[in-house]
SEKEMAR-672673 format. One record per residue (C-alpha): residue in three letters; x negated, y, z. Coordinates in nm, 4 decimals, decimal comma, always signed. Layout:
BEGIN
aa Ala xx X yy Y zz Z
...
END
This chain:
BEGIN
aa Unk xx +0,5221 yy -3,0542 zz +0,4560
aa Unk xx +0,2645 yy -3,0493 zz +0,1789
aa Unk xx -0,0731 yy -2,8832 zz +0,2328
aa Unk xx -0,0247 yy -2,6341 zz -0,0433
aa Unk xx +0,3011 yy -2,5091 zz +0,1529
aa Unk xx +0,1126 yy -2,4843 zz +0,4860
aa Unk xx -0,1614 yy -2,3006 zz +0,3176
aa Unk xx +0,0932 yy -2,0466 zz +0,1648
aa Unk xx +0,2780 yy -1,9979 zz +0,4904
aa Unk xx -0,0650 yy -1,9355 zz +0,6775
aa Unk xx -0,1544 yy -1,7099 zz +0,4314
aa Unk xx +0,1722 yy -1,4944 zz +0,4357
aa Unk xx +0,1814 yy -1,4924 zz +0,8142
aa Unk xx -0,1839 yy -1,3683 zz +0,8163
aa Unk xx -0,0949 yy -1,0936 zz +0,5760
aa Unk xx +0,2209 yy -0,9897 zz +0,7696
aa Unk xx +0,0400 yy -0,9779 zz +1,0876
aa Unk xx -0,2596 yy -0,7652 zz +0,9267
aa Unk xx +0,0045 yy -0,5411 zz +0,7847
aa Unk xx +0,1830 yy -0,4838 zz +1,1221
aa Unk xx -0,1545 yy -0,4330 zz +1,3036
aa Unk xx -0,2571 yy -0,1771 zz +1,0171
aa Unk xx +0,0683 yy +0,0063 zz +1,0414
aa Unk xx +0,0486 yy +0,0309 zz +1,4207
aa Unk xx -0,3018 yy +0,1490 zz +1,4429
aa Unk xx -0,2170 yy +0,4119 zz +1,1894
aa Unk xx +0,0940 yy +0,5270 zz +1,3736
aa Unk xx -0,1041 yy +0,5593 zz +1,6868
aa Unk xx -0,3796 yy +0,7592 zz +1,5128
aa Unk xx -0,1533 yy +0,9940 zz +1,3277
aa Unk xx +0,0609 yy +1,0361 zz +1,6373
aa Unk xx -0,2399 yy +1,1174 zz +1,8493
aa Unk xx -0,3737 yy +1,3566 zz +1,5892
aa Unk xx -0,0178 yy +1,5451 zz +1,5530
aa Unk xx +0,0297 yy +1,5477 zz +1,9287
aa Unk xx -0,2996 yy +1,6520 zz +2,0413
aa Unk xx -0,2794 yy +2,0490 zz +2,0835
aa Unk xx -0,6600 yy +2,1071 zz +2,0016
aa Unk xx -0,6366 yy +1,9574 zz +1,6322
aa Unk xx -0,7290 yy +2,2075 zz +1,3772
aa Unk xx -0,4306 yy +2,3018 zz +1,1640
aa Unk xx -0,6469 yy +2,1941 zz +0,8348
aa Unk xx -0,6489 yy +1,8474 zz +0,9710
aa Unk xx -0,2611 yy +1,8394 zz +1,0383
aa Unk xx -0,2109 yy +2,0063 zz +0,6864
aa Unk xx -0,4586 yy +1,7560 zz +0,5033
aa Unk xx -0,3476 yy +1,4245 zz +0,6307
aa Unk xx +0,0288 yy +1,4721 zz +0,4929
aa Unk xx -0,1299 yy +1,6024 zz +0,1616
aa Unk xx -0,3519 yy +1,2818 zz +0,1385
aa Unk xx -0,0680 yy +1,0681 zz +0,2003
aa Unk xx +0,1519 yy +1,2573 zz -0,0514
aa Unk xx -0,1017 yy +1,2709 zz -0,3099
aa Unk xx -0,1925 yy +0,8921 zz -0,2732
aa Unk xx +0,1692 yy +0,8220 zz -0,2819
aa Unk xx +0,2174 yy +1,0147 zz -0,6097
aa Unk xx -0,0928 yy +0,8305 zz -0,7872
aa Unk xx +0,0486 yy +0,5233 zz -0,6919
aa Unk xx +0,3941 yy +0,5752 zz -0,8351
aa Unk xx +0,2521 yy +0,7298 zz -1,1500
aa Unk xx +0,0288 yy +0,4212 zz -1,1973
aa Unk xx +0,3265 yy +0,1990 zz -1,1260
aa Unk xx +0,5599 yy +0,3830 zz -1,3901
aa Unk xx +0,2638 yy +0,3752 zz -1,6505
aa Unk xx +0,2014 yy +0,0178 zz -1,6166
aa Unk xx +0,5941 yy -0,0549 zz -1,6443
aa Unk xx +0,5966 yy +0,1531 zz -1,9661
aa Unk xx +0,2966 yy -0,0127 zz -2,1241
aa Unk xx +0,4675 yy -0,3479 zz -2,0428
aa Unk xx +0,7658 yy -0,2637 zz -2,2210
aa Unk xx +0,5626 yy -0,1454 zz -2,5160
aa Unk xx +0,3826 yy -0,4709 zz -2,5432
aa Unk xx +0,4639 yy -0,6839 zz -2,8348
aa Unk xx +0,3641 yy -1,0343 zz -2,7489
aa Unk xx +0,3139 yy -1,2367 zz -3,0947
aa Unk xx +0,2741 yy -1,6077 zz -3,0750
aa Unk xx -0,0899 yy -1,7157 zz -3,1693
aa Unk xx -0,1202 yy -2,0310 zz -3,3772
aa Unk xx -0,4276 yy -2,2470 zz -3,3811
END
């Protein structure tokens, strides 16, 4: 196994592990907030609104990037 391949595998394993840990931490936090009876209703409404707004902005940026990529005319540059 080449060292470049080993580095790539190591990086992807670290990214995967961090993603799993972040997802679990987020799940436990959100579950704790929504199952706790003393949590204010404003917080219970604000968190889903924040997530939905973030996803909408991310999707809009992705769509805009794809439209811009289709419109780009790449011309060959002669030196």
